[in-house]
ZAMARGU-4260 file (C-alpha; in steps of 0.2 Angstrom, whole numbers, plus 5000, padded with zeros to 4 digits):
<rodrens>
0) 5192/5093/4753 | 5207/5096/4764 | 5208/5114/4768 | 5223/5125/4768 | 5226/5125/4786
5) 5225/5107/4787 | 5240/5107/4774 | 5251/5119/4784 | 5261/5115/4799 | 5255/5123/4814
10) 5266/5138/4820 | 5268/5133/4839 | 5282/5147/4841 | 5268/5161/4838 | 5260/5156/4854
15) 5264/5169/4868 | 5257/5174/4884 | 5256/5194/4885 | 5253/5205/4900 | 5238/5219/4897
20) 5238/5237/4901 | 5228/5233/4917 | 5241/5221/4924 | 5231/5204/4919 | 5237/5192/4906
25) 5231/5184/4890 | 5237/5171/4879 | 5239/5175/4860 | 5239/5161/4848 | 5235/5156/4829
30) 5217/5153/4826 | 5215/5136/4818 | 5199/5126/4811 | 5195/5119/4828 | 5190/5137/4834
35) 5174/5138/4825 | 5163/5137/4840 | 5174/5149/4849 | 5174/5162/4836 | 5155/5161/4836
40) 5152/5163/4854 | 5165/5177/4854 | 5155/5185/4840 | 5139/5185/4848 | 5147/5194/4864
45) 5153/5209/4853 | 5141/5223/4852 | 5133/5229/4836 | 5143/5245/4835 | 5159/5236/4836
50) 5153/5224/4823 | 5148/5238/4812 | 5166/5246/4814 | 5173/5230/4809 | 5163/5226/4793
55) 5157/5244/4787 | 5138/5238/4789 | 5127/5230/4801 | 5132/5213/4802 | 5123/5203/4817
60) 5130/5186/4815 | 5143/5176/4806 | 5139/5165/4791 | 5145/5149/4788 | 5155/5154/4775
65) 5163/5169/4786 | 5166/5156/4800 | 5176/5145/4787 | 5185/5160/4780 | 5191/5167/4797
70) 5197/5150/4804 | 5205/5142/4789 | 5222/5150/4786 | 5238/5146/4776 | 5249/5154/4790
75) 5258/5163/4775 | 5247/5174/4765 | 5232/5172/4777 | 5234/5172/4796 | 5223/5174/4811
80) 5228/5177/4829 | 5216/5177/4844 | 5219/5184/4861 | 5211/5171/4874 | 5208/5171/4893
85) 5201/5154/4900 | 5203/5147/4882 | 5189/5160/4876 | 5193/5172/4863 | 5191/5190/4868
90) 5200/5198/4853 | 5205/5193/4836 | 5216/5199/4822 | 5220/5194/4805 | 5230/5199/4789
95) 5228/5194/4770 | 5242/5198/4759 | 5237/5209/4743 | 5246/5213/4727 | 5248/5231/4720
100) 5230/5230/4714 | 5223/5227/4732 | 5218/5208/4727 | 5224/5193/4736 | 5241/5188/4732
105) 5256/5177/4737 | 5274/5181/4738 | 5284/5191/4733 | 5270/5203/4736 | 5274/5211/4752
110) 5259/5222/4758 | 5244/5214/4768 | 5227/5221/4775 | 5224/5221/4793 | 5209/5220/4803
115) 5204/5219/4822 | 5190/5214/4832 | 5189/5216/4852 | 5176/5212/4863 | 5169/5227/4871
120) 5170/5221/4889 | 5191/5220/4885 | 5191/5236/4876 | 5203/5248/4886 | 5214/5234/4891
125) 5228/5236/4878 | 5223/5219/4869 | 5224/5227/4851 | 5241/5235/4854 | 5248/5218/4860
130) 5239/5209/4844 | 5246/5222/4833 | 5264/5219/4840 | 5261/5200/4836 | 5254/5200/4820
135) 5266/5213/4813 | 5282/5201/4819 | 5272/5186/4810 | 5269/5196/4795 | 5289/5201/4795
140) 5292/5183/4797 | 5282/5179/4782 | 5291/5192/4771 | 5277/5205/4772 | 5284/5223/4775
145) 5269/5234/4775 | 5251/5234/4783 | 5236/5243/4776 | 5220/5246/4786 | 5204/5253/4782
150) 5195/5262/4798 | 5179/5272/4799 | 5182/5289/4805 | 5171/5287/4819 | 5182/5272/4826
155) 5194/5282/4835 | 5200/5270/4847 | 5206/5257/4832 | 5214/5274/4823 | 5223/5278/4839
160) 5229/5260/4840 | 5238/5261/4823 | 5243/5280/4825 | 5251/5277/4842 | 5262/5261/4837
165) 5276/5272/4832 | 5277/5264/4814 | 5282/5275/4800 | 5264/5278/4791 | 5254/5285/4777
170) 5236/5292/4779 | 5223/5296/4768 | 5204/5298/4767 | 5193/5292/4752 | 5174/5287/4750
175) 5171/5291/4768 | 5185/5278/4774 | 5202/5282/4783 | 5216/5272/4774 | 5230/5270/4785
180) 5247/5261/4778 | 5263/5259/4789 | 5279/5251/4787 | 5281/5235/4798 | 5301/5239/4800
185) 5304/5243/4818 | 5309/5262/4821 | 5316/5269/4836 | 5299/5276/4840 | 5291/5260/4838
190) 5302/5250/4850 | 5301/5266/4862 | 5281/5264/4862 | 5283/5245/4864 | 5295/5246/4879
195) 5284/5260/4887 | 5269/5249/4886 | 5279/5233/4892 | 5284/5246/4906 | 5266/5251/4911
200) 5257/5233/4909 | 5271/5223/4919 | 5272/5238/4933 | 5254/5237/4934 | 5254/5218/4936
205) 5266/5220/4951 | 5256/5234/4957 | 5238/5223/4958 | 5251/5210/4969 | 5258/5222/4981
210) 5242/5233/4982 | 5227/5221/4984 | 5210/5228/4991 | 5205/5211/4995 | 5216/5195/5001
215) 5212/5177/5005 | 5224/5165/5013 | 5220/5148/5006 | 5227/5134/5017 | 5224/5142/5035
220) 5224/5130/5047 | 5212/5128/5059 | 5224/5126/5074 | 5239/5139/5078 | 5255/5135/5068
225) 5256/5131/5050 | 5261/5141/5036 | 5244/5147/5031 | 5239/5152/5050 | 5256/5161/5052
230) 5253/5172/5037 | 5235/5175/5041 | 5243/5182/5059 | 5256/5193/5051 | 5243/5201/5040
235) 5232/5204/5056 | 5247/5212/5065 | 5252/5222/5052 | 5236/5229/5051 | 5231/5226/5033
240) 5218/5238/5026 | 5210/5227/5014 | 5197/5213/5016 | 5204/5199/5023 | 5197/5180/5022
245) 5203/5164/5028 | 5200/5149/5017 | 5203/5129/5020 | 5191/5116/5012 | 5193/5106/5029
250) 5183/5120/5039 | 5167/5115/5047 | 5152/5122/5039 | 5147/5130/5053 | 5164/5140/5056
255) 5161/5158/5051 | 5176/5166/5058 | 5194/5162/5062 | 5204/5173/5074 | 5191/5188/5070
260) 5194/5184/5051 | 5179/5177/5039 | 5182/5159/5035 | 5177/5150/5021 | 5179/5132/5013
265) 5182/5139/4995 | 5187/5155/4987 | 5171/5152/4976 | 5159/5155/4993 | 5168/5172/4996
270) 5153/5185/4992 | 5162/5200/4984 | 5180/5201/4973 | 5197/5194/4979 | 5212/5203/4972
275) 5226/5192/4979 | 5226/5174/4986 | 5240/5168/4995 | 5240/5149/4993 | 5247/5139/5007
280) 5242/5120/5003 | 5251/5105/4997 | 5258/5105/4979 | 5245/5092/4975 | 5231/5103/4979
285) 5236/5118/4972 | 5228/5115/4954 | 5212/5114/4963 | 5215/5132/4971 | 5221/5139/4956
290) 5204/5135/4946 | 5193/5141/4961 | 5203/5158/4960 | 5202/5160/4941 | 5183/5156/4942
295) 5181/5169/4954 | 5191/5182/4946 | 5206/5182/4957 | 5219/5194/4949 | 5236/5186/4955
300) 5243/5172/4967 | 5257/5172/4979 | 5261/5152/4980 | 5271/5148/4996 | 5269/5129/4994
305) 5285/5119/4990 | 5287/5104/4979 | 5290/5111/4963 | 5305/5113/4952 | 5317/5114/4968
310) 5313/5096/4971 | 5317/5089/4954 | 5310/5085/4936 | 5292/5080/4942 | 5291/5096/4951
315) 5298/5106/4937 | 5284/5099/4926 | 5272/5102/4941 | 5278/5121/4941 | 5275/5122/4922
320) 5258/5117/4923 | 5254/5128/4938 | 5260/5144/4927 | 5251/5137/4912 | 5235/5135/4922
325) 5235/5151/4931 | 5239/5161/4916 | 5225/5154/4906 | 5214/5164/4919 | 5223/5179/4917
330) 5232/5179/4933 | 5251/5181/4938 | 5261/5171/4950 | 5272/5174/4964 | 5283/5158/4968
335) 5280/5145/4969 | 5290/5141/4985 | 5290/5160/4989 | 5293/5168/5006 | 5280/5181/5002
340) 5277/5200/4999 | 5277/5215/5009 | 5271/5234/5006 | 5273/5245/5021 | 5262/5258/5013
345) 5249/5266/5026 | 5236/5264/5013 | 5240/5245/5013 | 5251/5238/5027 | 5252/5221/5018
350) 5263/5207/5026 | 5259/5193/5016 | 5274/5183/5020 | 5283/5172/5034 | 5291/5187/5042
355) 5285/5189/5059 | 5289/5208/5060 | 5282/5220/5049 | 5298/5231/5043 | 5296/5250/5047
360) 5290/5261/5031 | 5304/5269/5021 | 5311/5272/5004 | 5320/5255/5000 | 5313/5242/4988
365) 5319/5226/4992 | 5319/5209/4981 | 5326/5192/4985 | 5324/5176/4975 | 5329/5166/4992
370) 5317/5166/5006 | 5332/5164/5018 | 5342/5179/5009 | 5326/5189/5011 | 5325/5186/5030
375) 5345/5190/5031 | 5342/5207/5021 | 5326/5212/5032 | 5337/5207/5048 | 5352/5218/5042
380) 5342/5233/5038 | 5335/5234/5053 | 5347/5227/5066 | 5355/5239/5078 | 5372/5238/5088
385) 5387/5230/5079 | 5380/5232/5061 | 5376/5245/5051 | 5364/5258/5058 | 5348/5258/5049
390) 5343/5275/5042 | 5328/5271/5032 | 5315/5258/5030 | 5306/5247/5016 | 5294/5253/5005
395) 5291/5235/4997 | 5298/5218/4998 | 5296/5203/4986 | 5303/5186/4988 | 5299/5177/4973
400) 5306/5160/4976 | 5307/5150/4960 | 5301/5164/4951 | 5292/5153/4938 | 5282/5169/4933
405) 5285/5187/4941 | 5303/5190/4942 | 5316/5203/4945 | 5313/5210/4928 | 5294/5213/4932
410) 5298/5221/4949 | 5309/5233/4942 | 5296/5238/4930 | 5285/5243/4945 | 5298/5251/4955
415) 5304/5262/4940 | 5290/5274/4942 | 5286/5269/4961 | 5283/5286/4970 | 5288/5277/4987
420) 5304/5269/4981 | 5320/5279/4981 | 5333/5264/4981 | 5331/5246/4975 | 5341/5233/4982
425) 5341/5216/4973 | 5348/5198/4977 | 5347/5188/4961 | 5354/5170/4962 | 5352/5169/4943
430) 5346/5181/4929 | 5335/5173/4918 | 5336/5187/4904 | 5350/5195/4905 | 5347/5206/4890
435) 5331/5212/4896 | 5336/5214/4913 | 5352/5226/4907 | 5339/5236/4897 | 5327/5238/4911
440) 5342/5241/4924 | 5349/5255/4914 | 5332/5264/4912 | 5329/5262/4931 | 5348/5266/4936
445) 5344/5283/4927 | 5331/5287/4938 | 5336/5279/4955 | 5351/5268/4962 | 5350/5249/4959
450) 5361/5238/4969 | 5362/5220/4965 | 5371/5206/4973 | 5372/5193/4959 | 5374/5174/4961
455) 5390/5165/4955 | 5383/5159/4939 | 5375/5141/4944 | 5356/5145/4945 | 5346/5136/4960
460) 5337/5120/4954 | 5320/5129/4955 | 5325/5143/4943 | 5321/5141/4924 | 5335/5151/4916
465) 5341/5151/4899 | 5359/5145/4898 | 5372/5158/4895 | 5390/5155/4887 | 5396/5172/4896
470) 5408/5171/4910 | 5401/5176/4927 | 5413/5192/4926 | 5408/5197/4909 | 5390/5197/4914
475) 5394/5207/4929 | 5403/5220/4918 | 5389/5222/4907 | 5377/5224/4922 | 5389/5239/4928
480) 5390/5247/4911 | 5370/5247/4913 | 5372/5258/4929 | 5370/5244/4941 | 5379/5245/4957
485) 5387/5228/4958 | 5392/5221/4974 | 5398/5204/4980 | 5389/5202/4998 | 5374/5205/5007
490) 5383/5216/5019 | 5390/5226/5005 | 5372/5227/4997 | 5365/5235/5014 | 5380/5246/5016
495) 5378/5254/4999 | 5358/5255/4999 | 5358/5263/5018 | 5371/5277/5010 | 5360/5280/4993
500) 5343/5279/5003 | 5346/5297/5010 | 5362/5304/5006 | 5365/5314/4991 | 5376/5307/4976
505) 5394/5314/4977 | 5399/5325/4964 | 5417/5318/4962 | 5430/5306/4971 | 5437/5320/4982
510) 5435/5315/5001 | 5438/5324/5016 | 5441/5314/5032 | 5441/5320/5050 | 5439/5313/5066
515) 5446/5311/5084 | 5457/5297/5080 | 5473/5299/5069 | 5476/5281/5067 | 5458/5278/5061
520) 5459/5292/5049 | 5475/5286/5042 | 5466/5268/5039 | 5452/5277/5032 | 5464/5287/5020
525) 5473/5271/5014 | 5456/5263/5010 | 5451/5278/5000 | 5467/5277/4989 | 5464/5258/4987
530) 5445/5261/4981 | 5452/5273/4968 | 5446/5290/4977 | 5455/5306/4980 | 5456/5308/4999
535) 5462/5324/5008 | 5474/5322/5022 | 5465/5317/5037 | 5462/5331/5049 | 5464/5324/5067
540) 5453/5333/5079 | 5462/5323/5094 | 5452/5313/5107 | 5448/5329/5117 | 5436/5335/5103
545) 5419/5341/5109 | 5403/5341/5098 | 5406/5358/5093 | 5424/5354/5087 | 5416/5340/5077
550) 5401/5352/5070 | 5413/5366/5065 | 5426/5353/5057 | 5412/5346/5046 | 5404/5362/5042
555) 5422/5369/5034 | 5423/5352/5026 | 5408/5354/5018 | 5410/5371/5013 | 5425/5366/5004
560) 5425/5368/4984 | 5439/5354/4984 | 5428/5341/4993 | 5414/5330/4986 | 5411/5320/5002
565) 5415/5318/5020 | 5419/5302/5030 | 5420/5305/5049 | 5429/5294/5060 | 5424/5293/5080
570) 5430/5282/5093 | 5425/5280/5112 | 5433/5296/5122 | 5439/5293/5138 | 5440/5305/5153
575) 5429/5321/5156 | 5419/5331/5144 | 5418/5320/5130 | 5402/5323/5119 | 5387/5312/5122
580) 5381/5300/5108 | 5365/5310/5104 | 5375/5327/5107 | 5388/5322/5093 | 5375/5314/5083
585) 5365/5332/5083 | 5381/5341/5079 | 5385/5331/5064 | 5367/5332/5058 | 5366/5349/5059
590) 5382/5353/5050 | 5376/5341/5037 | 5358/5349/5035 | 5367/5365/5033 | 5377/5359/5016
595) 5364/5347/5008 | 5372/5343/4993 | 5387/5333/4999 | 5386/5315/5006 | 5392/5312/5025
600) 5396/5295/5032 | 5402/5291/5050 | 5415/5277/5053 | 5413/5272/5072 | 5422/5260/5084
605) 5410/5252/5097 | 5399/5267/5098 | 5381/5258/5098 | 5375/5274/5106 | 5381/5285/5093
610) 5374/5274/5078 | 5357/5274/5086 | 5357/5292/5089 | 5362/5295/5070 | 5346/5286/5065
615) 5334/5289/5079 | 5323/5301/5068 | 5318/5287/5057 | 5325/5271/5064 | 5319/5255/5055
620) 5324/5243/5070 | 5310/5232/5077 | 5307/5233/5094 | 5315/5220/5107 | 5306/5205/5105
625) 5297/5207/5122 | 5294/5226/5123 | 5283/5237/5113 | 5284/5256/5111 | 5284/5264/5128
630) 5291/5249/5138 | 5275/5239/5137 | 5277/5220/5136 | 5275/5215/5119 | 5258/5202/5115
635) 5261/5186/5107 | 5256/5185/5088 | 5240/5175/5094 | 5236/5190/5107 | 5239/5205/5096
640) 5225/5215/5088 | 5228/5224/5070 | 5234/5242/5076 | 5221/5255/5077 | 5232/5269/5068
645) 5245/5266/5054 | 5264/5268/5059 | 5272/5284/5055 | 5279/5284/5038 | 5294/5295/5034
650) 5292/5308/5022 | 5302/5306/5005 | 5312/5322/5010 | 5317/5322/5027 | 5331/5326/5039
655) 5349/5321/5034 | 5350/5304/5041 | 5368/5299/5042 | 5374/5282/5039 | 5386/5275/5052
660) 5398/5260/5048 | 5408/5249/5061 | 5423/5248/5049 | 5432/5260/5038 | 5433/5248/5022
665) 5413/5246/5022 | 5411/5265/5023 | 5424/5268/5009 | 5417/5255/4999 | 5400/5260/4999
670) 5406/5279/4995 | 5416/5273/4981 | 5401/5264/4974 | 5392/5279/4976 | 5405/5289/4966
675) 5405/5277/4952 | 5386/5277/4951 | 5385/5295/4950 | 5398/5298/4936 | 5388/5285/4927
680) 5372/5296/4929 | 5382/5310/4923 | 5388/5301/4907 | 5371/5293/4905 | 5362/5311/4904
685) 5371/5313/4887 | 5371/5297/4878 | 5380/5292/4864 | 5375/5289/4846 | 5378/5274/4833
690) 5386/5283/4820 | 5382/5280/4802 | 5394/5276/4788 | 5391/5280/4770 | 5402/5265/4764
695) 5392/5253/4773 | 5381/5241/4759 | 5368/5233/4772 | 5357/5226/4757 | 5373/5219/4749
700) 5379/5210/4765 | 5361/5203/4768 | 5361/5197/4751 | 5377/5188/4753 | 5371/5180/4769
705) 5355/5174/4762 | 5365/5165/4748 | 5378/5157/4761 | 5364/5150/4773 | 5356/5143/4759
710) 5370/5130/4759 | 5366/5124/4776 | 5361/5128/4794 | 5377/5134/4801 | 5394/5137/4793
715) 5411/5145/4797 | 5415/5156/4781 | 5429/5152/4771 | 5443/5166/4770 | 5436/5173/4754
720) 5419/5175/4759 | 5424/5181/4776 | 5434/5194/4768 | 5419/5199/4755 | 5406/5201/4769
725) 5417/5211/4781 | 5421/5223/4765 | 5402/5227/4765 | 5405/5235/4781 | 5422/5245/4777
730) 5431/5232/4785 | 5447/5225/4776 | 5457/5211/4780 | 5475/5210/4773 | 5477/5196/4760
735) 5485/5180/4764 | 5490/5168/4751 | 5491/5149/4754 | 5510/5142/4751 | 5509/5124/4751
740) 5526/5123/4744 | 5542/5134/4744 | 5539/5139/4727 | 5521/5144/4730 | 5527/5154/4745
745) 5540/5164/4734 | 5526/5167/4720 | 5515/5174/4733 | 5528/5185/4741 | 5534/5192/4724
750) 5514/5196/4720 | 5512/5203/4738 | 5529/5213/4738 | 5542/5211/4751 | 5544/5212/4766
755) 5532/5198/4770 | 5526/5187/4785 | 5526/5168/4784 | 5512/5161/4796 | 5506/5144/4801
760) 5487/5143/4800 | 5484/5127/4808 | 5472/5128/4824 | 5486/5124/4835 | 5498/5135/4829
765) 5487/5151/4824 | 5493/5166/4832 | 5506/5158/4841 | 5521/5169/4838 | 5528/5163/4854
770) 5529/5144/4848 | 5538/5150/4832 | 5523/5148/4821 | 5525/5166/4814 | 5540/5173/4805
775) 5541/5192/4802 | 5549/5204/4792 | 5556/5193/4778 | 5565/5204/4766 | 5569/5193/4751
780) 5566/5176/4745 | 5582/5168/4752 | 5574/5172/4770 | 5557/5166/4765 | 5563/5150/4760
785) 5575/5148/4776 | 5560/5152/4786 | 5548/5140/4777 | 5560/5126/4780 | 5562/5130/4798
790) 5544/5131/4800 | 5540/5114/4791 | 5555/5106/4801 | 5548/5111/4818 | 5531/5108/4815
795) 5527/5095/4801 | 5522/5094/4783 | 5515/5109/4774 | 5498/5102/4775 | 5499/5100/4793
800) 5506/5117/4796 | 5495/5126/4783 | 5508/5141/4779 | 5502/5157/4771 | 5511/5173/4765
805) 5505/5190/4770 | 5512/5207/4767 | 5520/5215/4783 | 5508/5228/4792 | 5515/5244/4800
810) 5522/5241/4818 | 5509/5244/4831 | 5500/5236/4845 | 5491/5220/4842 | 5473/5218/4848
815) 5458/5206/4845 | 5440/5212/4842 | 5427/5198/4845 | 5407/5197/4846 | 5396/5184/4850
820) 5379/5180/4850 | 5375/5173/4867 | 5358/5164/4869 | 5354/5174/4885 | 5362/5191/4884
825) 5361/5194/4865 | 5375/5201/4855 | 5391/5205/4865 | 5407/5215/4857 | 5423/5211/4867
830) 5440/5221/4864 | 5457/5215/4872 | 5476/5216/4867 | 5480/5200/4858 | 5491/5186/4866
835) 5494/5183/4885 | 5484/5198/4891 | 5468/5192/4884 | 5471/5173/4884 | 5480/5172/4900
840) 5475/5186/4911 | 5457/5188/4904 | 5460/5206/4901 | 5445/5209/4890 | 5432/5223/4890
845) 5414/5220/4884 | 5399/5230/4879 | 5381/5225/4872 | 5378/5227/4854 | 5373/5240/4847
850) 5389/5250/4854 | 5388/5269/4853 | 5401/5281/4849 | 5403/5283/4869 | 5404/5264/4871
855) 5418/5261/4859 | 5428/5276/4868 | 5426/5268/4886 | 5428/5250/4879 | 5446/5254/4871
860) 5450/5262/4889 | 5443/5249/4900 | 5455/5235/4899 | 5470/5235/4911 | 5483/5236/4898
865) 5476/5250/4889 | 5491/5261/4893 | 5500/5252/4880 | 5489/5260/4867 | 5492/5277/4874
870) 5511/5280/4874 | 5517/5269/4890 | 5533/5272/4895 | 5538/5285/4880 | 5531/5273/4867
875) 5522/5280/4852 | 5502/5282/4854 | 5494/5272/4842 | 5477/5278/4831 | 5463/5274/4845
880) 5451/5283/4834 | 5454/5270/4821 | 5452/5257/4833 | 5435/5264/4839 | 5428/5266/4822
885) 5432/5246/4819 | 5422/5243/4834 | 5407/5252/4829 | 5409/5244/4812 | 5409/5226/4819
890) 5394/5232/4831 | 5383/5238/4816 | 5387/5222/4806 | 5381/5211/4821 | 5366/5223/4825
895) 5361/5223/4807 | 5362/5205/4803 | 5357/5193/4819 | 5362/5178/4807 | 5380/5184/4810
900) 5383/5174/4826 | 5402/5176/4829 | 5416/5187/4822 | 5434/5187/4826 | 5447/5199/4822
905) 5464/5193/4827 | 5476/5201/4827 | 5472/5219/4823 | 5487/5229/4822 | 5485/5247/4828
910) 5499/5257/4821 | 5502/5277/4825 | 5492/5280/4810 | 5478/5268/4804 | 5477/5250/4808
915) 5478/5232/4799 | 5467/5218/4801 | 5477/5202/4798 | 5466/5188/4802 | 5447/5187/4803
920) 5433/5173/4805 | 5415/5174/4804 | 5401/5161/4809 | 5384/5162/4801 | 5368/5153/4808
925) 5349/5155/4804 | 5343/5169/4816 | 5331/5166/4831 | 5313/5165/4828 | 5312/5180/4839
930) 5324/5192/4846 | 5324/5208/4857 | 5315/5218/4844 | 5300/5206/4843 | 5283/5208/4852
935) 5281/5209/4871 | 5280/5191/4877 | 5281/5183/4895 | 5293/5168/4897 | 5286/5153/4888
940) 5280/5137/4899
</rodrens>
């Protein structure tokens, strides 16, 4: 007899990899008839107490009937999911749909009983919480709106899983059993709980990679040179504090040590745990290494081996297999093709990278996808002389290579609450999940500055990213709205990072300028104006200024309540008595420390000594290649021993270290970014709200959408259906009547009332008043018939022109409102002026949906042509509050109904009082299987 599950299609889209609370990973998938042996083996490893809590009675083993029931599902009314590691079950969850009488039922019944069982060895890892998210998503997909669970009062862990989930719930106690009922519709609290769990889990998974207690370098060569041997040397020179092992299957059996490090032929041979493995073997041998590491319980891998997706289609498939293989053992991967990771903390001192020098400790977290860019960033952060003065060091550095698994999103989760990181610098060649990145960036930026250089939109061959239809400039704008300090070059990245690392945020855009060069002061003044700052007139101290003159002038400027930041300009002085570099640096530092709430920057010209003096207290520059501290000759890497004492780590709060810049434009650009970021932080402290409107009919719109989609997979709505759907959200489109003949046009005009407009709606003529496709203010039938004749004579027959008649709207400014669902970024709301401003100049502003009232207000004011809405050159200001309300209503429509994949309102005529929507189009498509409200998952491979 064929079973129910045999008759149902296997729901492969329910499969997912998840990060657990401790940072390990597990795979969640549907349970099938093939899992009988796995289920029995799993149940045998569960304690008697856990079995009692699950079945409310002693239940030592599963009967054949139980096994059949728990492995045969129809994936609609009965669903079971399992969490697996290494292919074996560690936890299960199932639901059974029930009716009002509590008995098994089918749709339209919308309630189900849910029950969990977690292996004792894996309790406390957040497995049940992850399973609850996924089984709830499955239930919603199958039309179930509510779960019920019966739990023994002593089973406090499971009660906590349900009560902490954040769903709206009821709780009762009857016959010695706690009954919990909760709605599955995501709530603000349930999403907050989910995101908090996601942050803790993903942050912990990165922490395990950056703070390993033991590490094995797999692929360490027997002779000097080579990638593996170099990384082993870098780890030793950095003074790694954990247990270090060298692994190479080609080692002779009698070899016990390599460079003083215990040597082994296989990870399996190592006595004791290995937290992290750095894999530096040819790609063909990596699968064997992964299996060895997984079986030994290694927690994570840094794969520096190349030959993966960057090498073509075969390499891409090899990369997918690598990720699947590692996740099967609960391991996360940095790489492949990675440069490595660094952690300068005194308790770790980890340099598991190809960087020959360990950076000085500091407060900057650094992420780069490219190894070459990573080298450049480390070099610029530490370089002296003609570049920017290094005023702080690195806390952690991650170069993710192809970022097949661990990405910038994961590292952001770690840095968000990392006490050793104050500023985050990221070079992103691609953004795999812009919607999630924007969400994480907004949260991180509210706590610490996040500076990003974003690639131009073409992802490197090794990166697997979802295609986006959004222009590069639009993605950049969305990042800025999330609080990201978006810069264009590595130089700007470092300039901004060094300022933000040890200087306070400015309270506003007012800038004092002082120095010993009038011309340099004027140049700085002009740069401030160009950057949108409000500079004071420069104060020229003359070239004869002493260190005390600089100190006194800076002190006065910082004490001025009309000043928010100070830029000090300095050039070499000639003659007797000029202040020495160290003297001037100390004078500036002492004045800045007296007023710690305002940032100070220095623009220097060929003053390497001053630049060094300003940062001498906590220099990040490595020593000269052949010199060690104190002037002793530095040993070659092979001669060096691990340092016996850790390098001094600067405290989180230390002396005011003043960044120095070799050019005025670089200093001012960094300061302008800090001003904008500070303003964003102040606004983010009071987030806006998504308003409610009493006239919105969400259920009516949902019913209409379901009916329309029943006709096909995707469709552009008719004019009538568009108007009906928008009407459910209080958006009214002015009626336009078809006019296939002059007589029909006259009849339509009489029905609507003069004056009217005659418009061509053929695609090539729509909204093209410049081509003559729109005739306005037709006051009577004579004018209408004449316009009709001119229109058809100029553009063709009526069936080619498709004319319509529409009542005239009050005069105003023509605008356009659009929303699209981008496959990578999610729903985006856009606004601009209709016509050339948006079409030719690209003057559109964008916000992610859902839009708040503050977002709508800023959206209207973000376009360059916004003055036309506010009375430019004496014109009458238009009704922007009505426009903002329209934007909010469109946002609500798209946010409430993910089936609405595109909306265009054009033109929207905004008058001094009210507005009129003259044209609209809506496109529907089935919603994606999972959206941003779905359960936590890692990218699929």
